[in-house]
Residue, then its C-alpha position, 0 to 999 in steps of 0.5 A: x525489503x519493503x515492510x507491508x503491514x509489518x511484514x518484510x517482503x521483496x516488493x522493491x520496484x513495484x508500485x502500490x497499485x501493482x502490490x494491491x492487485x497482487x493481493x487482490x485488494x480493490x484500491x477504492x476500498x482501502x487507504x494506504x500509508x507510505x512512510x507515514x504519508x496517507x493516500x486514499x486508494x484511488x490516489x496512490x503515488x506512481x513511484x516504485x517502492x524502494x528498499x526500506x519503505x514502510x507500507x500499511x494498508x488499511x481497510x475502509x469500513x462503514x459503521x452505523 
């Protein structure tokens, strides 16, 4: 299982871009933590997710 925002899901073998597409999330609007390493949505690693990976998707917000 891969943990996505704390929830175990069978996402092994998929890339982060594929996961975001399935969730209907635009990569440019999020940042992603993969095993505690941060990536802007436009620069996600291409490697497939593996058993035990921990992914956190964080929405970027503008303040004023």
